N, C-alpha and C positions, 0 to 999 in steps of 0.2 A: 634742814636748814636751820642754819644757826642764827643768832639777833646778830653776830657781825657781819654777819652777806647784807641781812637786807637792810644793815647799817651804811655799808659802803653802797648799795644800790642806792639810798634817801640822799646821802651826799653828792654820788653824782646825779641825779636828778634834780636837786634844789641848784646846785653849777650850773646845770642848763637854765632852768629857770632865769638866775639870776646876771645870765648872762644877754639872755633875751631882754631883760628889763634896763641892762647898760646900755644896748642898742636901741630899745626906745626911746631915752633919751639924746642918742647922736644923731639920729639919721633916719626918720620917720615923719620927716616936714612935708618932704614932697616926694612923688613918684621915684624922682632919678636916686634919691636917698634910701627910697624903702625896698626897689627894686634892683638897686646895682652900689648900695651902701655910697652913692656918689662918686664914683670912679676913683676908689680914693682903697682898695685894698693891697697893702702890704706885701711883696715876692711872694713870703713863705705861707702867709697867709692864705695867697689865693691859691696857691700850689696844692697844699695843703685841703684846701676846700674842695678844690678839682677831685685829689684823689680819694678822701674820704667820702664826696659824695657818688665818687665812681662805685666805689667797690661794695659797699652794701653788705646786709647779712649774707649776700652769695661767698663773700671773703673765708666766712667762720662759720660759715654752713653749709652750701651749696660746694664749693670747691671741697674742701677738707671732705665732704661726702660724696664727689664723685672720684675721688683719690682712693677713699680708704675703699668703696666697693669695686674700683675696676682697676688702679693703680698707677704707676706712674704716666701711661699713656695718657692719661688725661691733665697730664700738666702741659699737653699741646693748647688747649685753651687759655693758660697763664702765658706762654711764650709767643702765641698771638697776638692779645691782649697789650703786652708791654712794646711789643714793635709796633702795634697800630699807636700807642699810648706818644712813644716817640715822632712817627710822622705827624700827629697830632699835635704835641706842640710846634714842629720844626716847619709846617705847611699852613696851619690855621692859626696858629696863636697869637703871631705877632700882628697878622694882616686883619684877623679879626676883632683887633683891639683898636686898630688904627681906621677901618673904613665903619666902623660901628659909630666910631666917634664923628669922622668928617662928614660920610654919609646922614644928616639930618638929626647925630646923637639917638640913635635908636636905643631904645631900652629892653628891645625885645628883639629874637630872632627873628619872628614875621616880620617887624616892624622894621629892621633892618633890609628884608629881603625886598620889600616894597620900597621902602627907598632907591636901594640898585637896581629896581624894574617896576620905574614909576608905572607905565603903561598896562601892568598889571598889579599895579601896588595891591588893590582890593582883594583882587583872587587870591593872591599870592598870601595875605595877612589871614585869610579867615579858612582856608584848605590847611595851612600850615597850623593854624592857631589848632582845630579841630582834628588833626592827627596828631599833636601834642598832647591837648584834654585824651586826649583817648586814649590812646598808647601810655601816657604818664597815670594814669587811674589804675592801669593793668600794673604797672611799676611796682606805684605805690604799694598795691595789695600785697606783690611776694614781698614788698619791705614787711606789711602789717603780719602776715605768714610768720616771717621767721622770730615776731617779737610772740606772734600766739603760742608756735614752738617750744621757743625758752621757757617762757610760764608754765606750760603743760609739761614739760618736763624738769623741770630743777624747782617748781613750788607746786606738784601736785599735792593736794589737800591739804596744801596749808595755809592757801587762799582763800579771804572768806564766801560766806554761800549767799550770791546774792542774785540768783534763779539764772546764772551762765553757764560753761564750762570754765575750767582754765586756762583752756584756749583762746575761749571769746572774749574771757575777761582779759587778756595777756592783750590781746587786739586794741580791745577799747583804752589800756593802760598807756600801753604804746603809743598811740594815737592822741589820745590827750595832753603827752609830755610833750610832743612835735610839734600842734595844736597850736599850745601855749605860748612855745618861746618865737615859733616859727608867726605868727599872728602879730603878735608883740612888737616882736624886733626888725622883722622882714629881714634882706637877704644881710645885713650887715649880723645879724644875730645866728645867722644861718651860716653863714661863713665862721664866725667866728667859734661856733662852736664844731661846728668838723672841725678846726685846726686841733681843739682839745680832743673831738673825738679819732680825729687821726693818729694823734699821741698815743693815746690809750690804745686804739687798734695795734700800731706797730708793738709796744714794749709787750702786749699778752700775746703777738703774733712769734715774738721773739724766744719769751718764757716759757709758753706752751710746749713746742716739740722738745723742747730741751729739757725740763724736768721732767716728760714722759720716758724718754729716752733714756736718761744719766741719772734722774733723780728722785724714782719712786720706788729706792729701798730694791737694792741687791738684784735678786733674781727673779722681782717681784716686775723690774721696769722690764721696758722691749726692747728687741734688737731684730734689727730688719733683717737678720738670719730667722725669722719667726714668721715672714708674711706665707700669706699657705699655700700658693701656687707658683712655680715657674714661669718664668716671666711677667712676675708682679711687678718687679724694678724696673722693666725692660720700657724703654719710648715706645718701641717699636711694635712689641708684642702684640698681636692681634690688632694690629693700626693695618686698614685701608686706604685708600686712595680717596674713597668718599670721607671716609672720618676725619683722614687728616687734614683736608678742606674745610671741612663745617668745623675744625676743632681752632684752626688760625685765623680762622677769616671773623672769627670775632673782634678783632683787631679792627675791621674795618669800620664796625661800629661807633669808634671814636667817633672820625666826622662829623656825625649827624645824632650825638646826646649831646641838647638842648642845656640840659643842668649841669654838665661837663662845661662845653665851650662858652656857657654864660662866663665864667670865673675868666676867661681871657677878656674878656670887655670892661671886667672891673677892678684890673692892675694899672696900679694908678700912672703909669707911663709906659710907651712900651719898651723902651731900654730896657724896664728889668721882667721882659717876659723871660728872657735869656735865662739872670738869675734863680725865676719862679719854676724855669722848666727844670736847673738840675736838681732843686730842693722836690720837687714833684717828682723826677722817675727815678732818683734816690729813695726815695719812701716808698715808691711802687715796687721796687725792684727787691726790698727788705721783706717787704708786705706781703709781696706774693710768694716769694722761698718761705717765710714762715708757715703760710697759709697750707702749700706742697706736702710741707715738713708734716705739719698737723696729722694731714691726714693718713699720712704713711706710717709713722710714728703711732698714730691710735692704731691703726690696723693690728700694728707689730704688737703690741700691748695688748689688743685684746685676746691676738693669738697664744700670747702668752699663758694669759691668766685666765683663761676660760671664759671672760665677761662677752655677753650676749646684747648687741646693741640693734634693736627694731628697724630705725631708721638711719640707717647710716649719717643724715645729713646735722643730725643731734649730739656727733661724735665729743666736740667740745664743748657743749654740755654737758655731757655724762664724765668727760674727764677732769673736770675743770670742778665739779661738787664731789669727785671722787678723790682726787689728790693732791688738796690743795686747803691750807688755812682756812677758814669760813671767810675771815676777810680778805684773801684774797681771793677768795670762788668768788666774794661782791665786786673784787673791781675784776675782774676776768669776764661776767656776766655784764656788767657794764661795757666792756669792751666791745660786746657782741651787739648790745642793743646802741653803744654809739656808731658800732658799722651801720644799725637800722635804719636806727633815725636822723644820720647823717645824709642818706642817700634819702629819705622819706620829706622832710624837713625842703631840698632841695625841688625835688619833683613838686613838692605841693605848693611852692612861691612861683616857679617856673608855669604852672598848670595856672595859677591865680594872675598869673602877669598877662597871658595871652588872653583869658576873659574879661580883664580889664581894660588893658590898650586895646584889644584887638578885635572885640565886640561890643561892650560897653560903653568906652570910650570910640569908637566907631560909626557905630549906630544906634546906642540909645542917646548918649550924653556925651555927644560932644564937648560942648562948653564946660564940662564937669571939673569943679573945684581938683587942687592936688590932695585937699585934704578929704573929699569924696572919693576920690581915684583910690586915695589910700585904704578908705573903709572897704570901700566896695571890694578892691585885693584880699581885704583880711574874711571878708563873709565867702569870697570864693574857696580861698583855703581850707575854712569850715565845709564846704560843697564837695568838693573832689575829697575830702578825707573820708566822707560820708559814704561815698560811693566806692571806693577802696575798701574800707570796711566790710562792705555790702561784699562786694567781688571775694574778698579776704575767707569769709567767714567759712567755707569750706575745709576741716581740718587736714582732709587729706592731698591737699595742694602742694606742689614743690617748688623750694625756692627757685633753685635753678632752672629749672621748666619754665615758669612766668617771669624769670629774668631775661632770659633765652627770649622769647617773644618779643618783649616789650625791647630788648635792644635790637632786635635785626629788624623789626618797624621804623623805629629812629632813624638807623645805622644806612637804611634801604631808601625812606623816602630824603633823607637831608641829607646825607655823605657827599654824594654826587653832586648835589645841588651846593651846600655850600664849598667845595673845593673849588666846582668851576666858576663859582661867583665872585669869590677871592682872586682866581687866579686868571680867568681866560677872559677877552675884551669883546671875543665874537658870541657870545652866549646872551639870548633875546628872553623876554618875559615871560615870550608864549612856550620856549624850551624850558623855562626854569618851571612853569606851572607845569609843563609834561613830565618832567623828570618827578617833582613831589608823588603827582598823582600815580605815574607807573610804577617807581618804589615801592611806595603803599599798599596798593592792591596789590601786585604781585606778591610781596611779603603775608601780606594776609590770606589770600587763594592760598598760596604754597602751604601753611597751616591750617587753613581750613578743609583742603584737601588731604591733609596728613604725610604730605611728600616728604613732610620733614624728619618723618622715623620710619618712613617705606618708599622710598623714589624709586619708580619701575618695577615695581617688585622685588628689589632688594635694600640694603641701605638706605636709610635717611639721607636727603642734605640739607644742610642750614639754612632757611629763607635768607637769611641776610644773603647767600649769595648769587641768588635770581634776581634778587628784588634790587640789589645795587649794581649790577650788568645791566639791568631793565632800563633804570633810572638813569644813568649814564649813557646808555645809547638813545632815550629818549629826548634826553636835553644837547646832545651832539645834533641826535638828526632834524629836529624839532627845528632850531637854532639854524642852521644852515638851511633849512627850510624858509623860513621868514625873513622879515627885516626888523633892524633894529629901530626903534624911535631914538630922536634925536634927543631925548630924554635919557635914554637907557644910556645910549653912545656917552653924552657927558660923563653916568654916574661908572663907567667902567675902570677897573683897576690899571694903572699903569701899567707898559710892558716892561 
């Protein structure tokens, strides 16, 4: 580890905290400013913020690691995600931006659901807030695991002895920086840092595969002809029906990810959603292509040069340290931290907003002042972070596995609920509650029974599939069997 690498990382950390201080001066006087930046985000900022908070460390660790280990067949996850993102921007984004403001200026997803179905308002706020806090704590832990792996792999033996492992110290440092700018600057800080981090991530994912393949010095470089086995570059080699369904249905999760769709609520006007969509999808296509290329090129390089990579999810870290000038290595490590921190900060803020608006203000202090609510939100950010640190303390945790579980939980619980709440006039409050509970319970039970790894004695089925289907059926069946209240009818979207 060179001094130039440490300087690059230090510059990155200082910049993130500086953005937090700027946001603190601009938009933390009231809850709408702290939680949604006053609904005034420019389209490009909203788009890259949604993308960066979506992709997280799995884009530079989990996905390249899966490609490195199993080959191009793992690309179906990326394909499914891209298709899901397109549908999310078209179906959810414009409707959610319009309806969350028109239905009581909701600042959180639970608030929107309560306003949309007032006869079940309290139940929806409480249950959805519980789901958000539980799954986001696991999701945040996945990000911290990525930070721990970076410090453990890249800084082995170089970090000060403070009575904990390099892995654990990496988790604490990552969490500390995120907490600093999130607690200080709120949603605006998170969104602005996400924008900067999204740019850094995309540049790194373009540079890395190209250098690995073509710029690493003559015969030392990688060639896709060096991949280890026949079928490694095939999209169908070894692909089963259940494997294909499990991979492409990752895209279903987009409709129910609170940390992503909350960006739609903050775009300054509905008319600018289309611009944001074009920017966001372009960024996503480039970044996913880079991540796929990173996994394949990394495996080719390792095969040609006899490089042993014990943990496939660290291939980005290993090659960044091996192939680049220390200053560039620091930039690449900053890109990885950007991917991790952009998601963690978004998840912490959404969890905090639910605890503040849907528990504290709902049950404990209904008349809490705006300043009190903002301060309580900051405390909640810290509490969720501490819980995530405890969960992520196991160094054997896999980033992609933790992300998969949390992603499925949200997608199953909120996906059908959000889509139908925005588009179907016949949905009732009872149907909304039934869908929310059914999706979360079925996905959770599927994980607990380990049917996501072995279903009916064979290959596993990703838990989002049964959870999403169960939630959709529950909403439709219960809605048709119950009667809408007059208030719910008045709040139904126009056909």
